[in-house]
C-alpha positions as CSV (number, residue, x, y, z in Angstrom):
1,M,1.1,28.4,56.5
2,K,3.2,30.7,56.0
3,I,6.2,30.2,52.6
4,A,8.3,32.8,51.9
5,I,10.2,32.5,48.5
6,A,13.7,33.6,47.8
7,G,13.8,34.6,43.9
8,C,11.3,35.4,41.4
9,G,12.4,34.3,38.1
10,Y,10.4,31.8,36.8
11,V,10.5,29.3,39.6
12,G,9.7,31.6,42.6
13,L,7.0,33.4,40.5
14,S,5.6,30.1,39.6
15,I,5.6,28.4,42.9
16,G,4.3,30.7,44.9
17,T,1.5,31.7,42.0
18,L,0.2,28.5,43.3
19,L,0.5,28.5,47.1
20,C,-0.5,32.1,46.5
21,A,-4.6,30.7,47.5
22,R,-4.2,28.6,50.1
23,H,-1.2,30.2,52.5
24,D,0.1,33.2,53.7
25,I,2.9,34.0,50.5
26,S,5.7,36.5,50.9
27,F,7.9,36.8,47.9
28,V,11.4,38.5,48.1
29,D,13.8,39.4,45.7
30,I,16.8,42.4,45.3
31,S,15.0,43.8,42.9
32,Q,13.0,46.8,43.7
33,S,11.3,47.2,40.3
34,R,10.3,43.6,40.4
35,I,9.1,43.3,43.7
36,E,7.2,46.8,42.5
37,Q,5.9,45.4,40.1
38,L,4.3,42.2,42.5
39,K,2.3,45.0,44.1
40,S,0.8,46.2,41.3
41,F,0.0,42.8,40.3
42,V,2.0,42.7,37.0
43,S,4.0,39.4,36.3
44,P,7.8,40.8,36.0
45,I,8.2,37.0,33.3
46,R,5.4,36.1,30.4
47,D,3.9,33.5,31.0
48,P,-0.1,33.9,31.0
49,E,-1.3,31.7,33.5
50,I,0.8,34.1,36.5
51,E,-0.9,36.7,34.4
52,R,-4.6,35.7,34.7
53,V,-3.7,34.8,38.9
54,F,-2.6,38.5,39.2
55,A,-6.1,39.8,36.9
56,D,-7.8,38.0,40.8
57,R,-5.5,40.4,42.6
58,P,-4.7,37.4,44.6
59,H,-3.3,38.3,48.3
60,F,0.8,37.8,48.6
61,L,3.5,39.9,50.4
62,A,6.1,41.6,48.3
63,T,9.6,42.6,50.1
64,T,13.1,43.3,48.9
65,D,13.3,43.0,53.1
66,P,14.7,39.9,54.4
67,S,13.6,40.0,57.5
68,I,10.1,41.3,56.4
69,G,10.1,38.9,54.2
70,Y,11.5,35.6,56.5
71,S,11.1,36.0,60.3
72,A,7.6,34.6,60.5
73,A,8.1,31.5,57.4
74,R,7.8,28.4,58.5
75,L,8.9,27.1,54.7
76,I,11.2,29.0,52.7
77,F,11.5,28.3,48.6
78,I,15.7,29.2,47.8
79,C,14.3,30.0,43.9
80,V,17.3,32.4,43.2
81,P,19.7,32.0,39.8
82,T,22.9,29.4,39.3
83,D,24.9,30.6,36.6
84,Y,27.8,28.0,35.0
85,S,31.3,30.5,35.9
86,E,33.3,28.6,32.8
87,E,36.4,29.9,35.4
88,A,35.5,28.5,37.8
89,G,34.2,25.3,35.6
90,K,30.8,25.1,37.9
91,F,27.9,26.5,39.2
92,D,27.9,30.0,40.5
93,T,25.8,29.4,43.9
94,S,26.7,32.7,45.3
95,K,23.1,33.9,45.3
96,I,22.6,30.2,47.1
97,E,24.4,31.1,49.9
98,S,23.7,34.7,50.2
99,A,19.8,34.1,50.9
100,L,20.6,31.3,53.0
101,E,22.5,34.0,55.0
102,A,20.1,36.3,55.1
103,I,17.2,33.7,55.9
104,D,20.0,33.2,59.4
105,R,20.1,35.9,60.3
106,V,16.3,36.8,60.7
107,N,14.8,33.2,61.2
108,Q,16.5,30.0,63.4
109,D,13.2,27.7,62.7
110,A,12.0,27.7,59.0
111,V,12.5,24.4,57.1
112,I,14.9,25.7,53.8
113,C,14.1,23.7,50.5
114,I,16.3,25.2,47.3
115,K,15.0,24.4,44.1
116,S,17.3,26.2,42.5
117,T,19.9,23.7,40.8
118,V,23.1,22.7,42.0
119,P,26.0,20.6,41.8
120,I,25.7,17.2,42.9
121,G,27.0,17.4,46.9
122,Y,25.9,20.5,47.2
123,T,22.9,20.6,49.7
124,R,24.3,18.0,52.0
125,T,27.5,21.5,51.6
126,L,24.8,23.5,52.8
127,A,22.7,21.6,55.6
128,T,26.6,20.3,57.4
129,K,27.0,24.4,57.4
130,Y,23.5,24.9,58.8
131,P,23.1,22.3,61.5
132,G,20.2,23.8,62.8
133,H,18.0,24.6,59.6
134,T,16.4,21.2,57.9
135,V,17.9,21.3,54.6
136,L,15.7,19.3,51.3
137,F,16.7,19.6,47.5
138,S,13.5,19.8,45.5
139,P,14.3,20.1,41.6
140,E,11.6,22.4,39.2
141,F,10.7,20.8,35.8
142,L,9.8,23.8,33.9
143,R,9.5,25.5,31.0
144,E,9.8,29.2,30.6
145,G,6.2,30.4,29.4
146,K,4.6,27.9,31.4
147,A,5.8,27.3,34.7
148,L,3.0,27.6,36.6
149,E,1.1,25.3,34.0
150,D,4.1,22.7,34.8
151,N,3.6,23.8,38.4
152,R,-0.4,22.3,38.0
153,N,1.0,19.9,36.3
154,P,4.0,18.2,37.1
155,S,5.7,15.3,35.7
156,R,7.1,13.8,39.1
157,I,7.5,16.0,42.6
158,V,11.4,14.5,43.6
159,V,12.6,15.7,47.3
160,G,15.8,15.0,48.4
161,H,16.6,15.4,51.9
162,G,19.2,14.1,54.2
163,K,18.2,12.8,57.5
164,A,15.0,14.4,57.3
165,E,12.6,12.5,55.3
166,E,9.3,12.6,57.3
167,T,9.6,16.6,56.5
168,A,10.8,16.3,52.7
169,K,7.3,14.1,52.4
170,K,5.5,16.8,54.0
171,V,6.8,19.4,51.8
172,A,6.2,16.9,49.2
173,D,2.7,16.3,49.6
174,L,1.9,20.0,49.9
175,L,3.2,20.5,45.9
176,K,1.0,17.9,45.6
177,E,-2.0,18.9,47.2
178,N,-2.1,22.0,45.5
179,A,-1.5,20.7,41.9
180,C,-4.1,19.5,39.3
181,T,-2.7,15.7,38.8
182,S,-1.8,13.4,41.0
183,P,1.9,13.1,39.7
184,T,4.4,10.4,41.5
185,V,6.0,11.4,44.2
186,L,9.8,9.8,44.9
187,I,11.7,10.9,48.5
188,C,15.5,10.0,48.3
189,D,18.4,11.4,49.5
190,Y,19.9,14.9,48.5
191,E,22.4,13.8,46.0
192,E,19.4,11.6,44.4
193,A,17.9,14.6,43.4
194,E,20.3,16.6,42.1
195,S,21.2,13.7,40.2
196,I,17.8,13.2,38.9
197,K,17.8,16.9,37.5
198,L,20.8,17.3,35.8
199,F,20.8,14.0,34.3
200,S,17.5,15.0,33.2
201,N,18.2,18.1,31.6
202,T,21.3,16.3,29.9
203,Y,19.1,13.7,28.5
204,L,17.1,16.5,26.7
205,A,20.0,17.8,25.4
206,M,21.4,15.4,23.7
207,R,18.1,14.5,22.2
208,I,18.6,17.2,20.5
209,A,21.4,17.0,19.7
210,F,20.5,13.6,18.1
211,F,17.8,14.9,15.8
212,N,20.0,18.2,15.3
213,E,22.9,15.9,13.6
214,L,20.1,13.5,11.5
215,D,18.9,17.4,10.2
216,T,23.0,18.2,9.5
217,Y,23.3,14.5,7.7
218,A,20.1,14.9,6.0
219,K,20.2,18.9,4.2
220,T,24.0,18.0,3.3
221,K,22.8,15.3,1.2
222,G,19.8,16.4,0.0
223,F,17.1,14.1,1.7
224,D,14.1,15.4,3.6
225,A,15.0,15.6,7.5
226,N,11.4,15.6,7.9
227,T,10.6,13.2,6.4
228,I,13.5,10.9,8.2
229,I,12.3,12.1,11.5
230,K,8.5,11.3,10.9
231,G,9.9,7.6,10.7
232,V,11.9,7.2,13.0
233,S,9.9,8.9,15.9
234,L,7.2,6.5,14.6
235,D,8.8,4.2,17.0
236,P,6.7,3.9,20.5
237,R,10.0,3.3,22.1
238,I,11.2,7.1,20.6
239,G,8.2,8.7,20.4
240,D,7.4,12.2,18.1
241,F,8.4,14.2,20.8
242,Y,11.6,16.8,21.1
243,N,12.4,15.8,18.0
244,H,12.5,19.5,15.9
245,P,15.6,20.1,14.6
246,S,17.1,23.2,15.8
247,F,20.0,25.7,15.8
248,G,21.8,24.2,18.8
249,Y,20.0,23.6,22.6
250,G,20.2,27.1,24.3
251,G,18.0,28.9,26.9
252,Y,19.1,29.2,30.9
253,C,19.2,25.5,31.5
254,L,20.7,23.5,29.0
255,P,24.0,24.6,28.0
256,K,24.8,25.3,31.9
257,D,23.6,22.0,33.4
258,T,24.9,19.8,30.8
259,K,28.8,21.7,31.5
260,Q,27.7,20.8,34.7
261,L,27.1,17.5,35.1
262,L,30.5,16.6,32.9
263,S,32.4,18.0,35.5
264,S,30.6,16.3,38.1
265,Y,32.3,13.6,36.2
266,G,36.0,14.2,37.2
267,D,37.8,11.3,35.9
268,I,34.9,9.3,35.4
269,P,34.3,8.3,31.0
270,A,31.5,10.8,30.1
271,D,31.9,10.1,26.2
272,L,28.2,11.1,25.8
273,I,27.8,13.8,28.0
274,S,30.7,15.3,26.4
275,A,30.0,14.6,22.3
276,T,26.3,16.2,23.3
277,I,28.1,19.4,24.4
278,E,30.5,19.1,21.8
279,S,27.5,18.3,19.3
280,N,25.6,21.5,20.2
281,K,28.7,23.2,19.1
282,D,29.0,21.3,15.6
283,R,25.7,21.9,14.6
284,K,25.8,25.7,15.3
285,R,28.9,25.6,12.9
286,F,27.6,24.5,10.3
287,I,23.8,26.6,10.4
288,L,27.3,29.1,10.1
289,R,28.4,27.6,6.8
290,K,25.5,27.4,5.1
291,A,24.0,30.8,5.9
292,K,27.3,31.9,4.9
293,E,26.9,30.1,1.4
294,L,23.4,30.8,0.8
295,A,23.7,34.2,1.6
296,K,23.0,37.6,-1.0
297,G,25.4,39.7,-1.5
298,K,26.7,38.9,2.3
299,K,22.7,39.8,3.5
300,V,21.2,37.8,6.0
301,A,17.9,38.4,8.5
302,I,17.2,36.9,11.6
303,D,13.8,36.2,12.5
304,R,13.5,36.4,16.1
305,L,16.6,35.4,18.9
306,I,14.3,33.1,21.0
307,S,14.2,29.2,20.9
308,K,11.3,28.7,22.1
309,P,7.2,29.5,21.4
310,G,6.0,31.6,24.1
311,S,9.1,32.2,25.9
312,D,10.3,36.3,26.9
313,N,13.9,36.4,26.3
314,Y,16.7,35.2,24.0
315,R,19.7,33.9,27.1
316,Q,22.3,31.2,25.8
317,S,19.9,31.4,22.6
318,P,22.1,29.9,19.6
319,A,21.0,32.4,16.7
320,V,23.1,34.9,18.6
321,E,25.9,33.7,18.6
322,I,25.4,32.5,14.8
323,L,24.3,36.4,14.5
324,E,28.1,37.7,16.5
325,A,29.6,35.7,14.2
326,L,28.2,36.7,10.5
327,V,28.9,40.0,12.3
328,E,32.4,40.1,13.4
329,Q,32.8,38.8,9.1
330,D,31.3,42.3,7.8
331,Y,28.2,40.5,6.7
332,D,25.1,42.8,6.8
333,V,22.8,41.7,9.4
334,Y,19.0,42.6,9.6
335,L,17.1,41.7,12.9
336,Y,13.6,41.4,13.6
337,E,12.7,40.3,17.4
338,P,10.0,42.3,19.1
339,L,12.4,42.0,22.9
340,V,14.8,44.2,21.7
341,N,14.0,48.4,21.5
342,E,17.6,49.1,20.6
343,A,18.0,50.8,17.1
344,L,21.0,47.3,17.0
345,F,22.1,44.9,18.7
346,H,25.4,43.1,18.7
347,G,26.3,45.6,15.3
348,A,22.8,44.2,14.1
349,K,20.0,46.4,12.5
350,V,16.5,46.0,14.4
351,I,13.5,45.6,11.9
352,K,10.9,46.9,14.2
353,D,8.3,46.5,11.0
354,Y,8.2,43.0,10.3
355,E,5.7,43.6,6.8
356,E,9.2,45.7,6.6
357,F,11.6,43.0,7.3
358,K,9.8,40.1,5.3
359,E,10.4,41.8,2.6
360,L,14.3,42.5,2.4
361,D,16.8,40.7,-0.2
362,A,18.6,38.7,2.2
363,L,19.0,35.1,3.7
364,K,16.2,34.5,6.0
365,L,16.9,33.1,9.4
366,R,14.2,31.8,11.9
367,P,15.4,29.4,14.8
368,L,11.8,28.6,15.6
369,L,11.2,26.9,12.5
370,N,15.0,25.6,12.0
371,E,14.4,28.3,8.2
372,I,17.5,29.0,6.5
373,G,16.4,29.5,2.9
374,W,17.1,26.9,1.1
């Protein structure tokens, strides 16, 4: 089958890489540099499984031209970013709309499956606006750095439809037959599928906030947080997973998805969701306060900005907020982060040599290990 992928980030690149062994894949992206990387079989993102597939030089087309990438496709996945706009109080869906307009100009027959995260009710609006197309919504549940692995071993496959249940089943079957496992498939209406995505990420954010509050309490009282967490997690209903204290939840998805879900509630009570967002702010304030208390001679050294092992970016990292606040309050801040090439990062001096960084006489903050020096 001829399949096009609109957007070559974590979502689009991993789906296209998953399907290219059995199908004719076209990657379409507005970034010329990203397309040139794909043509050279260089992954634009850090993902070991994708890099292994690219080493075998798989067959696919990569282009910035919608007329080349979309015109012959029977199925098109839209996988473009939907950043949260603080000003508008909702996701910025303009990139989805731009992709749809480009598709509609050159191909009126393709089934369109949106993988980008969207507000609840948004897909139905698109289906109404483009009645000639079959529009589906299928949320992704991927980890940065392990996107292809998660597509090969999905926790579940969800496809939302308006009145195209059979088409939704075919798209679900397509994703399932290319997986290494046999995941549960859930076919539902648009709004249910959109809600599954936002509620899933909000629950994860709530769980992070819970264990961060546990850690804040334990550290304030002088207790061993790890022992408490271990004892709590021995309850099989709770489980020993997703329970590591951090500087707060960050990354691309959780901050924006919790805010979008809260905005969807309107006048409906949403105490837990509101509290989760506020708890995350409190945790960062706590980390900052303790760092200032313990800093030696107002010197702080931050060991990495990323919040997730294996990640290749620090988008929405809570460590960046801590760094900026310390610099603003005239602390001498040093940073070890291989992803940063500049000599200065938001006012912090970047140390390239980790041995030199370790020798610094400063309070060490390690976001990945939740260590702030006491």
